[in-house]
C-alpha positions in Angstrom: 4.8 41.9 30.1 6.0 38.9 28.1 8.5 38.1 30.9 5.5 37.5 33.2 4.0 34.8 31.0 5.0 31.3 32.1 5.6 28.9 29.3 4.2 25.5 29.9 6.8 22.8 30.0 6.3 20.0 27.5 6.1 16.4 28.7 9.4 15.9 26.7 11.1 18.5 28.9 9.3 17.4 32.1 10.7 13.9 31.9 14.3 14.8 31.0 14.4 15.5 27.3 16.2 13.6 24.6 18.4 11.5 26.9 15.4 10.0 28.8 13.7 9.1 25.5 17.0 7.7 24.1 17.3 5.4 27.2 13.7 4.2 27.0 14.0 3.4 23.3 17.4 1.8 23.6 16.1 -0.6 26.3 13.0 -1.3 24.2 15.1 -2.3 21.2 17.4 -4.5 23.4 14.3 -6.6 24.0 13.1 -6.5 20.4 16.4 -7.7 19.1 16.0 -11.0 21.0 12.3 -11.4 20.5 11.3 -14.2 18.1 7.9 -12.7 17.3 8.9 -9.0 16.9 12.4 -9.3 15.4 11.2 -10.7 12.0 9.0 -7.6 11.6 12.2 -5.5 11.2 13.5 -6.3 7.7 16.8 -4.4 8.3 19.7 -6.5 9.7 20.7 -3.5 11.8 18.0 -2.2 14.2 19.7 1.1 14.5 17.7 2.9 11.8 14.4 1.7 13.3 15.5 2.7 16.8 16.4 6.1 15.5 13.0 6.6 13.8 11.1 5.5 16.8 13.2 7.7 19.1 12.5 10.8 17.0 8.8 9.9 16.6 8.4 9.7 20.4 10.4 12.9 21.0 8.3 14.8 18.5 5.0 13.4 19.8 5.8 14.5 23.4 6.8 18.0 22.5 10.5 17.8 21.5 12.2 18.7 18.2 10.3 17.9 15.0 13.2 15.9 13.5 10.8 13.0 12.7 8.5 14.9 10.5 11.3 16.8 8.8 12.8 13.5 7.7 9.8 11.2 7.4 6.7 13.4 7.0 3.4 12.5 8.6 3.7 9.4 10.9 0.9 7.4 9.2 1.5 4.7 11.8 -1.2 2.3 10.6 -0.1 2.5 7.0 3.6 2.0 7.9 2.8 -1.0 10.0 0.2 -2.5 7.5 2.7 -4.9 5.8 3.2 -6.7 9.1 0.8 -9.0 10.8 0.4 -7.4 14.2 -1.7 -9.6 16.4 -2.4 -9.6 20.1 0.7 -11.6 20.8 2.9 -9.1 19.0 1.2 -6.2 20.8 1.7 -7.9 24.2 5.4 -8.5 23.4 5.8 -4.9 22.2 4.3 -3.6 25.4 6.5 -5.9 27.5 9.6 -4.5 25.9 8.3 -0.9 26.2 7.5 -1.5 29.9 11.1 -2.5 30.3 12.1 0.8 28.7 9.9 2.8 30.9 11.2 0.9 34.0 14.8 1.8 33.0 14.2 5.5 33.7 13.1 7.3 36.7 9.7 8.8 36.0 7.2 9.8 38.7 4.2 7.5 38.9 2.1 10.2 37.2 4.6 10.5 34.3 4.8 6.8 34.0 1.0 6.4 33.9 0.7 9.1 31.2 3.4 7.5 29.0 2.0 4.0 29.6 -1.6 5.1 28.7 -0.4 6.5 25.4 1.7 3.4 24.4 -1.0 0.9 25.3 -3.5 2.9 23.3 -1.1 3.1 20.4 -0.2 -0.6 20.6 -3.9 -1.6 20.6 -4.4 0.7 17.6 -1.7 -1.1 15.6 -3.3 -4.6 15.9 -4.3 -5.5 12.4 -4.6 -9.3 12.5 -7.1 -11.3 14.6 -5.8 -13.9 17.0 
């Protein structure tokens, strides 16, 4: 009877899998690369490794392959971001660039709202500096 059991599709699969996430994150980092507030928070000259880490984090979070945890362990997001002064301006700029990433792919309004709700919550959670 296992053939009769429907497997629930992950959000990762629902929105198009790896390629959709890759496009969102690539567009996001295009903005970060030019952003005078956010760019200094990335100590590497090449944003490629940060882009790759973020891509794999989002892929895993939304039900895709667990590459992120295999290479980096538990996300520990607040700990990893603690060395950087993340204030409301940085959060807003981060969200601005992520919005551009979401707008660069064709999600349904419901999918977009679900993704946006998560990233706005995460962005607010990362604020560690008043002002």
